[in-house]
LOMIVEX-466014 format. One record per residue: residue number from 1; residue in three letters; x, y, z negated of N, C-alpha, C in turn. Coordinates in steps of 0.2 Angstrom, whole numbers, plus 5000, padded with zeros to 4 digits. Layout:
BEGIN
(guke NUM,'Ala',(X,Y,Z),(X,Y,Z),(X,Y,Z))
...
This chain:
BEGIN
(guke 1,'Met',(4768,4926,4963),(4767,4916,4963),(4763,4913,4965))
(guke 2,'Asn',(4765,4908,4971),(4757,4905,4973),(4760,4897,4972))
(guke 3,'Phe',(4753,4894,4974),(4756,4886,4972),(4749,4883,4976))
(guke 4,'Pro',(4750,4883,4980),(4745,4879,4986),(4745,4872,4984))
(guke 5,'Ala',(4739,4868,4986),(4741,4861,4983),(4740,4857,4992))
(guke 6,'Arg',(4742,4852,4993),(4739,4849,5001),(4742,4844,5001))
(guke 7,'Pro',(4736,4840,5003),(4738,4831,5002),(4740,4828,5007))
(guke 8,'Ala',(4744,4822,5002),(4748,4819,5005),(4747,4811,5004))
(guke 9,'Thr',(4748,4806,5011),(4745,4800,5013),(4751,4796,5009))
(guke 10,'Asn',(4749,4792,5004),(4754,4785,5002),(4755,4781,5006))
(guke 11,'Ser',(4760,4776,5005),(4761,4770,5010),(4755,4765,5009))
(guke 12,'Asp',(4752,4766,5003),(4744,4761,5002),(4738,4764,5003))
(guke 13,'Gly',(4739,4770,5009),(4734,4772,5011),(4730,4778,5006))
(guke 14,'Ser',(4733,4778,4998),(4730,4781,4994),(4731,4789,4996))
(guke 15,'Met',(4729,4793,4994),(4731,4800,4994),(4733,4805,4987))
(guke 16,'Thr',(4737,4809,4990),(4742,4814,4984),(4743,4821,4985))
(guke 17,'Trp',(4740,4823,4980),(4739,4830,4979),(4745,4834,4979))
(guke 18,'Arg',(4750,4836,4981),(4757,4840,4980),(4755,4847,4978))
(guke 19,'Ile',(4758,4851,4973),(4758,4857,4974),(4766,4860,4975))
(guke 20,'Ser',(4766,4863,4979),(4772,4869,4981),(4773,4876,4976))
(guke 21,'Trp',(4779,4877,4976),(4779,4884,4971),(4782,4888,4975))
(guke 22,'His',(4780,4894,4977),(4782,4900,4978),(4784,4906,4976))
(guke 23,'Phe',(4789,4910,4976),(4791,4915,4975),(4793,4921,4979))
(guke 24,'Trp',(4790,4928,4977),(4790,4931,4981),(4791,4939,4977))
(guke 25,'Leu',(4793,4944,4979),(4795,4950,4976),(4788,4955,4980))
(guke 26,'Pro',(4783,4957,4976),(4780,4961,4978),(4780,4967,4980))
(guke 27,'Cys',(4784,4972,4982),(4787,4976,4984),(4792,4979,4984))
(guke 28,'Ala',(4794,4982,4990),(4803,4983,4991),(4807,4988,4987))
(guke 29,'Pro',(4803,4991,4981),(4808,4993,4977),(4812,4985,4973))
(guke 30,'Ala',(4809,4984,4972),(4810,4974,4966),(4817,4971,4971))
(guke 31,'Arg',(4814,4971,4979),(4818,4969,4983),(4826,4972,4982))
(guke 32,'Leu',(4825,4978,4983),(4832,4983,4980),(4835,4982,4973))
(guke 33,'Leu',(4832,4980,4969),(4833,4977,4963),(4839,4972,4961))
(guke 34,'Leu',(4834,4967,4966),(4838,4959,4966),(4844,4963,4970))
(guke 35,'Ala',(4845,4966,4977),(4849,4967,4978),(4856,4968,4975))
(guke 36,'Ala',(4853,4974,4972),(4860,4979,4969),(4862,4972,4963))
(guke 37,'Phe',(4857,4968,4959),(4860,4964,4955),(4863,4959,4957))
(guke 38,'Leu',(4863,4957,4963),(4865,4952,4967),(4874,4953,4968))
(guke 39,'Val',(4874,4962,4971),(4881,4965,4972),(4884,4965,4966))
(guke 40,'Ala',(4881,4967,4959),(4885,4969,4953),(4886,4961,4952))
(guke 41,'Leu',(4882,4955,4953),(4884,4950,4949),(4890,4948,4955))
(guke 42,'Leu',(4890,4949,4961),(4899,4946,4967),(4902,4951,4962))
(guke 43,'Ala',(4906,4958,4961),(4908,4962,4958),(4911,4958,4953))
(guke 44,'Cys',(4906,4957,4947),(4911,4955,4943),(4913,4949,4942))
(guke 45,'Gly',(4911,4945,4947),(4916,4938,4948),(4924,4940,4949))
(guke 46,'Asp',(4925,4944,4954),(4933,4945,4955),(4935,4948,4946))
(guke 47,'Asn',(4940,4944,4948),(4944,4946,4939),(4950,4941,4940))
(guke 48,'Pro',(4954,4941,4944),(4961,4938,4946),(4966,4938,4940))
(guke 49,'Pro',(4970,4934,4939),(4972,4934,4931),(4978,4937,4934))
(guke 50,'Val',(4981,4941,4927),(4987,4943,4928),(4993,4940,4930))
(guke 51,'Val',(4994,4936,4936),(4999,4935,4939),(5005,4938,4944))
(guke 52,'Tyr',(5005,4944,4943),(5010,4950,4946),(5014,4954,4944))
(guke 53,'Pro',(5019,4956,4947),(5024,4961,4944),(5022,4964,4938))
(guke 54,'Thr',(5023,4966,4933),(5017,4972,4927),(5026,4978,4926))
(guke 55,'Ala',(5029,4974,4926),(5037,4981,4926),(5037,4986,4932))
(guke 56,'Pro',(5038,4992,4930),(5041,4996,4935),(5049,4994,4940))
(guke 57,'Pro',(5047,4994,4947),(5052,4994,4950),(5057,4996,4949))
(guke 58,'Ser',(5065,4992,4950),(5070,4995,4950),(5072,4997,4955))
(guke 59,'Leu',(5072,5003,4958),(5074,5004,4964),(5081,5010,4964))
(guke 60,'Asn',(5087,5006,4969),(5093,5010,4968),(5092,5013,4972))
(guke 61,'Glu',(5092,5021,4972),(5090,5026,4977),(5099,5026,4981))
(guke 62,'Ser',(5103,5023,4979),(5110,5025,4983),(5109,5020,4987))
(guke 63,'Gln',(5104,5013,4987),(5105,5010,4993),(5099,5010,4996))
(guke 64,'Leu',(5095,5014,4997),(5088,5015,5001),(5090,5020,5006))
(guke 65,'Thr',(5090,5018,5012),(5091,5021,5019),(5089,5027,5023))
(guke 66,'Ile',(5092,5030,5027),(5090,5036,5030),(5083,5035,5036))
(guke 67,'Gly',(5078,5038,5036),(5073,5039,5041),(5070,5043,5045))
(guke 68,'Pro',(5067,5042,5049),(5065,5049,5053),(5058,5052,5048))
(guke 69,'Gly',(5060,5060,5048),(5057,5064,5044),(5059,5065,5038))
(guke 70,'Asp',(5067,5062,5035),(5069,5066,5029),(5073,5071,5033))
(guke 71,'Lys',(5074,5075,5027),(5078,5083,5028),(5085,5080,5024))
(guke 72,'Leu',(5087,5082,5028),(5097,5080,5024),(5101,5086,5025))
(guke 73,'Glu',(5103,5088,5020),(5111,5094,5021),(5118,5091,5021))
(guke 74,'Leu',(5120,5095,5025),(5128,5093,5027),(5131,5098,5025))
(guke 75,'Val',(5137,5096,5022),(5143,5101,5021),(5147,5098,5020))
(guke 76,'Ile',(5153,5104,5023),(5161,5100,5027),(5162,5106,5024))
(guke 77,'Tyr',(5169,5102,5021),(5175,5107,5017),(5182,5105,5020))
(guke 78,'Phe',(5186,5112,5022),(5190,5109,5026),(5196,5115,5025))
(guke 79,'Gly',(5201,5114,5018),(5205,5117,5017),(5200,5124,5015))
(guke 80,'Gln',(5201,5132,5015),(5196,5136,5009),(5190,5139,5014))
(guke 81,'Asn',(5190,5134,5019),(5182,5135,5023),(5177,5130,5020))
(guke 82,'Glu',(5171,5130,5023),(5168,5124,5025),(5162,5128,5028))
(guke 83,'Ser',(5157,5121,5031),(5152,5123,5037),(5145,5118,5034))
(guke 84,'Lys',(5140,5122,5036),(5134,5120,5031),(5130,5118,5037))
(guke 85,'Ala',(5126,5114,5038),(5118,5112,5040),(5114,5109,5037))
(guke 86,'Thr',(5108,5110,5042),(5100,5106,5038),(5098,5101,5044))
(guke 87,'Tyr',(5096,5096,5041),(5093,5093,5046),(5086,5090,5045))
(guke 88,'Thr',(5082,5088,5049),(5077,5084,5048),(5076,5080,5055))
(guke 89,'Leu',(5077,5074,5052),(5079,5068,5054),(5072,5066,5063))
(guke 90,'Asp',(5071,5066,5068),(5066,5066,5072),(5066,5058,5074))
(guke 91,'Ser',(5062,5054,5078),(5061,5049,5079),(5068,5047,5082))
(guke 92,'Thr',(5073,5050,5086),(5081,5046,5088),(5083,5044,5082))
(guke 93,'Gly',(5081,5048,5076),(5087,5047,5069),(5094,5049,5070))
(guke 94,'Glu',(5095,5054,5075),(5102,5058,5078),(5102,5066,5072))
(guke 95,'Ile',(5110,5066,5071),(5111,5072,5071),(5117,5075,5073))
(guke 96,'Ala',(5117,5082,5075),(5123,5085,5078),(5126,5087,5072))
(guke 97,'Val',(5133,5087,5072),(5138,5086,5067),(5142,5092,5072))
(guke 98,'Arg',(5145,5098,5068),(5150,5101,5071),(5156,5097,5070))
(guke 99,'Tyr',(5161,5098,5077),(5167,5095,5080),(5165,5089,5083))
(guke 100,'Ile',(5161,5086,5079),(5162,5078,5081),(5156,5076,5085))
(guke 101,'Gly',(5150,5080,5088),(5146,5077,5091),(5140,5074,5087))
(guke 102,'Thr',(5136,5071,5089),(5129,5066,5091),(5131,5060,5084))
(guke 103,'Val',(5127,5060,5080),(5129,5054,5075),(5122,5051,5072))
(guke 104,'Thr',(5121,5045,5070),(5116,5042,5071),(5114,5041,5065))
(guke 105,'Ala',(5111,5043,5061),(5108,5044,5052),(5106,5038,5051))
(guke 106,'Thr',(5097,5036,5055),(5094,5031,5053),(5097,5025,5053))
(guke 107,'Gly',(5094,5021,5046),(5095,5016,5044),(5102,5015,5040))
(guke 108,'Lys',(5106,5020,5037),(5112,5020,5034),(5110,5024,5028))
(guke 109,'Thr',(5113,5022,5024),(5115,5027,5017),(5115,5033,5017))
(guke 110,'Ala',(5115,5037,5011),(5118,5045,5011),(5125,5043,5010))
(guke 111,'Ala',(5130,5038,5008),(5134,5036,5006),(5139,5035,5013))
(guke 112,'Gln',(5136,5031,5017),(5138,5028,5023),(5138,5033,5028))
(guke 113,'Leu',(5133,5037,5029),(5136,5043,5033),(5140,5048,5032))
(guke 114,'Lys',(5140,5049,5026),(5145,5052,5023),(5152,5052,5026))
(guke 115,'Asp',(5152,5044,5023),(5161,5042,5025),(5160,5042,5033))
(guke 116,'Glu',(5157,5040,5034),(5158,5041,5042),(5160,5045,5045))
(guke 117,'Ile',(5156,5053,5044),(5158,5059,5046),(5163,5060,5044))
(guke 118,'Gln',(5166,5058,5036),(5172,5062,5033),(5177,5059,5040))
(guke 119,'Arg',(5179,5052,5040),(5182,5047,5046),(5183,5052,5051))
(guke 120,'Ala',(5177,5052,5054),(5176,5055,5062),(5181,5062,5062))
(guke 121,'Leu',(5179,5065,5059),(5182,5073,5056),(5190,5071,5055))
(guke 122,'Ala',(5192,5067,5051),(5201,5067,5050),(5203,5065,5057))
(guke 123,'Asp',(5200,5062,5059),(5202,5058,5068),(5204,5062,5072))
(guke 124,'Gly',(5208,5067,5069),(5212,5072,5077),(5207,5080,5075))
(guke 125,'Tyr',(5201,5080,5070),(5198,5086,5070),(5201,5091,5064))
(guke 126,'Leu',(5201,5087,5057),(5200,5094,5052),(5204,5088,5049))
(guke 127,'Lys',(5209,5091,5044),(5214,5092,5039),(5212,5088,5034))
(guke 128,'Asp',(5210,5084,5030),(5208,5082,5022),(5200,5085,5022))
(guke 129,'Pro',(5196,5083,5026),(5190,5086,5026),(5189,5082,5020))
(guke 130,'Ile',(5181,5085,5017),(5178,5081,5012),(5170,5084,5014))
(guke 131,'Val',(5167,5079,5013),(5160,5079,5016),(5155,5076,5011))
(guke 132,'Ser',(5150,5081,5011),(5143,5080,5006),(5137,5080,5010))
(guke 133,'Ile',(5133,5075,5009),(5128,5071,5011),(5123,5073,5006))
(guke 134,'Thr',(5117,5076,5006),(5112,5078,5002),(5106,5074,5006))
(guke 135,'Val',(5100,5072,5002),(5095,5071,5005),(5089,5075,5001))
(guke 136,'Ala',(5087,5079,5005),(5084,5084,5001),(5075,5083,5001))
(guke 137,'Glu',(5073,5080,5006),(5067,5078,5008),(5066,5072,5009))
(guke 138,'Ile',(5062,5068,5005),(5062,5061,5007),(5053,5058,5010))
(guke 139,'Asn',(5055,5059,5017),(5047,5056,5021),(5046,5051,5025))
(guke 140,'Ser',(5052,5047,5025),(5051,5041,5027),(5050,5034,5026))
(guke 141,'Arg',(5049,5036,5018),(5048,5029,5016),(5040,5030,5013))
(guke 142,'Lys',(5037,5023,5018),(5029,5025,5019),(5027,5016,5016))
(guke 143,'Leu',(5020,5016,5015),(5016,5009,5014),(5011,5011,5017))
(guke 144,'Ser',(5008,5003,5018),(5000,5003,5023),(4996,5002,5017))
(guke 145,'Val',(4990,5007,5018),(4985,5006,5015),(4979,5004,5020))
(guke 146,'Leu',(4977,4995,5021),(4972,4997,5025),(4965,4993,5023))
(guke 147,'Gly',(4959,4993,5024),(4953,4990,5023),(4947,4995,5021))
(guke 148,'Gln',(4945,4994,5017),(4942,4997,5015),(4941,5003,5010))
(guke 149,'Val',(4944,5006,5011),(4947,5014,5007),(4945,5020,5014))
(guke 150,'Gly',(4945,5024,5011),(4942,5032,5015),(4944,5033,5022))
(guke 151,'Arg',(4953,5033,5018),(4957,5032,5025),(4963,5028,5027))
(guke 152,'Thr',(4961,5024,5032),(4967,5017,5033),(4974,5022,5034))
(guke 153,'Gly',(4981,5019,5035),(4985,5019,5038),(4992,5021,5034))
(guke 154,'Asn',(4997,5024,5035),(5003,5025,5032),(5002,5029,5027))
(guke 155,'Ile',(5006,5029,5020),(5005,5037,5017),(5013,5039,5014))
(guke 156,'Lys',(5015,5042,5012),(5022,5043,5010),(5022,5040,5003))
(guke 157,'Tyr',(5027,5037,5001),(5028,5034,4996),(5031,5039,4991))
(guke 158,'Val',(5030,5040,4984),(5033,5044,4979),(5035,5040,4975))
(guke 159,'Pro',(5041,5039,4972),(5044,5035,4967),(5038,5036,4960))
(guke 160,'Gly',(5035,5030,4956),(5032,5029,4953),(5025,5027,4954))
(guke 161,'Met',(5024,5028,4961),(5016,5027,4964),(5015,5020,4961))
(guke 162,'Thr',(5008,5021,4961),(5005,5013,4957),(4998,5012,4963))
(guke 163,'Ile',(4997,5008,4963),(4990,5004,4965),(4985,5009,4966))
(guke 164,'Thr',(4983,5012,4960),(4978,5016,4959),(4982,5022,4964))
(guke 165,'Asp',(4986,5025,4963),(4988,5033,4966),(4987,5029,4974))
(guke 166,'Ala',(4989,5022,4977),(4989,5023,4983),(4983,5025,4985))
(guke 167,'Ile',(4978,5021,4982),(4971,5020,4985),(4970,5030,4984))
(guke 168,'Ala',(4971,5031,4980),(4967,5040,4979),(4970,5044,4985))
(guke 169,'Gln',(4977,5041,4986),(4981,5047,4993),(4977,5043,5000))
(guke 170,'Ser',(4973,5039,4997),(4971,5036,5005),(4964,5035,5005))
(guke 171,'Gly',(4959,5041,5001),(4953,5042,4999),(4950,5039,4996))
(guke 172,'Gly',(4951,5034,4993),(4947,5030,4988),(4944,5023,4990))
(guke 173,'Phe',(4941,5020,4988),(4936,5015,4990),(4931,5016,4995))
(guke 174,'Thr',(4928,5013,4996),(4922,5015,5002),(4916,5010,4997))
(guke 175,'Pro',(4910,5013,4998),(4906,5008,4994),(4907,5001,4996))
(guke 176,'Met',(4909,4998,5001),(4908,4992,5003),(4915,4988,5001))
(guke 177,'Ala',(4920,4991,4997),(4925,4990,4993),(4923,4983,4987))
(guke 178,'Arg',(4929,4978,4990),(4928,4974,4983),(4935,4976,4979))
(guke 179,'Lys',(4934,4980,4975),(4938,4983,4972),(4943,4978,4967))
(guke 180,'Asn',(4941,4972,4965),(4944,4970,4959),(4948,4963,4962))
(guke 181,'Leu',(4947,4962,4970),(4953,4958,4972),(4957,4962,4979))
(guke 182,'Val',(4961,4966,4975),(4962,4970,4983),(4971,4967,4984))
(guke 183,'Arg',(4972,4965,4990),(4979,4961,4991),(4985,4966,4992))
(guke 184,'Val',(4991,4963,4989),(4995,4968,4990),(5002,4962,4992))
(guke 185,'Thr',(5007,4964,4999),(5010,4961,5003),(5017,4965,5003))
(guke 186,'Arg',(5020,4961,5000),(5028,4964,5001),(5034,4958,5002))
(guke 187,'Met',(5040,4960,5005),(5044,4957,5006),(5049,4957,4998))
(guke 188,'Val',(5051,4950,5000),(5054,4947,4992),(5060,4944,4994))
(guke 189,'Asp',(5066,4946,4993),(5072,4941,4995),(5070,4939,5001))
(guke 190,'Gly',(5068,4942,5005),(5067,4940,5013),(5061,4935,5017))
(guke 191,'Lys',(5057,4935,5009),(5050,4931,5009),(5045,4934,5009))
(guke 192,'Ser',(5039,4935,5013),(5032,4939,5013),(5030,4936,5005))
(guke 193,'Val',(5027,4940,5001),(5024,4937,4994),(5016,4941,4993))
(guke 194,'Thr',(5010,4940,4992),(5004,4943,4991),(5001,4943,4987))
(guke 195,'Trp',(5000,4947,4981),(4997,4945,4974),(4990,4952,4976))
(guke 196,'Glu',(4985,4946,4970),(4978,4950,4973),(4979,4953,4964))
(guke 197,'Leu',(4974,4959,4966),(4974,4965,4959),(4968,4965,4957))
(guke 198,'Pro',(4966,4967,4951),(4961,4969,4949),(4960,4976,4950))
(guke 199,'Ala',(4961,4979,4954),(4962,4986,4956),(4958,4993,4951))
(guke 200,'Glu',(4953,4989,4952),(4947,4996,4947),(4949,4994,4941))
(guke 201,'Met',(4949,4988,4937),(4950,4988,4932),(4959,4991,4930))
(guke 202,'Ile',(4961,4990,4932),(4970,4994,4932),(4969,4999,4931))
(guke 203,'Gly',(4964,5005,4937),(4962,5010,4935),(4960,5012,4929))
(guke 204,'Lys',(4954,5009,4928),(4951,5009,4921),(4955,5007,4915))
(guke 205,'Gly',(4960,5005,4914),(4967,5002,4910),(4963,4996,4905))
(guke 206,'Asp',(4960,4992,4909),(4957,4986,4907),(4962,4981,4909))
(guke 207,'Arg',(4968,4982,4914),(4972,4976,4916),(4979,4980,4914))
(guke 208,'Pro',(4985,4977,4916),(4991,4979,4916),(4992,4985,4924))
(guke 209,'Thr',(4997,4991,4924),(4997,4993,4930),(5003,4988,4933))
(guke 210,'Phe',(5000,4990,4940),(5005,4989,4946),(5008,4993,4949))
(guke 211,'Trp',(5016,4994,4951),(5018,4999,4954),(5018,4995,4964))
(guke 212,'Val',(5018,5002,4968),(5020,4998,4973),(5026,5000,4975))
(guke 213,'Met',(5029,4999,4981),(5035,5001,4984),(5036,5001,4991))
(guke 214,'Pro',(5041,5003,4995),(5038,5006,5001),(5039,5000,5005))
(guke 215,'Gly',(5036,5002,5011),(5035,4997,5016),(5030,4989,5012))
(guke 216,'Asp',(5025,4992,5006),(5021,4988,5004),(5015,4988,5009))
(guke 217,'Ile',(5011,4982,5012),(5002,4983,5014),(4999,4981,5008))
(guke 218,'Val',(4994,4987,5008),(4988,4986,5003),(4983,4983,5008))
(guke 219,'Phe',(4979,4979,5005),(4972,4977,5011),(4966,4978,5005))
(guke 220,'Val',(4962,4982,5005),(4955,4982,5004),(4949,4978,5006))
(guke 221,'Pro',(4947,4972,5004),(4943,4967,5009),(4936,4971,5006))
(guke 222,'Glu',(4931,4969,5011),(4925,4971,5011),(4921,4965,5008))
(guke 223,'Arg',(4917,4966,5003),(4911,4962,5000),(4907,4959,5005))
(guke 224,'Val',(4905,4954,5003),(4900,4949,5004),(4893,4956,5005))
(guke 225,'Phe',(4891,4957,5000),(4883,4960,5001),(4886,4966,5000))
């Protein structure tokens, strides 16, 4: 610290000595310590209130639609016979069904697809067919994780996935992540809703868990320092 004095002339011609105070950090390690302190102070300032959903989402599996990447098992029973086929949906979302040809599966529930195939088979192809559709593997349900994470992009949704799981699956936080101000945007009843989450606190058990959903957009902002 130094305080050099310098004269100043008053309106009446008299002189006044003013002292200026200056502070400095004498060495680079001290400056680094100050920077670390400011970063920690900023991080501690993020403590959004718990105004986000804290109950596990109620997903009605029967109402979820089929999409690209999903694996389906189709069984057709007719009389004493049966026909089986397995499909992995590509970007077209279509499957080739014996007797009736190409059927679009994407965007339909398993029950809707089953009924459509059964009606088509009964329309002049088979007598009293019974159709079974099983979604053997779900790969189309995804959510996006963006911002300050190790790997940005889409990740596969797994039932029961939390915000902590989603960030971990994306490579975790980067050193510049603002960990307690993570934003999650979701369509709710046709409207876009965004919540701010103290994700690091959630991971430590200091705040209630937040469960993610298919279609969510998770954004981890960058901190200032």
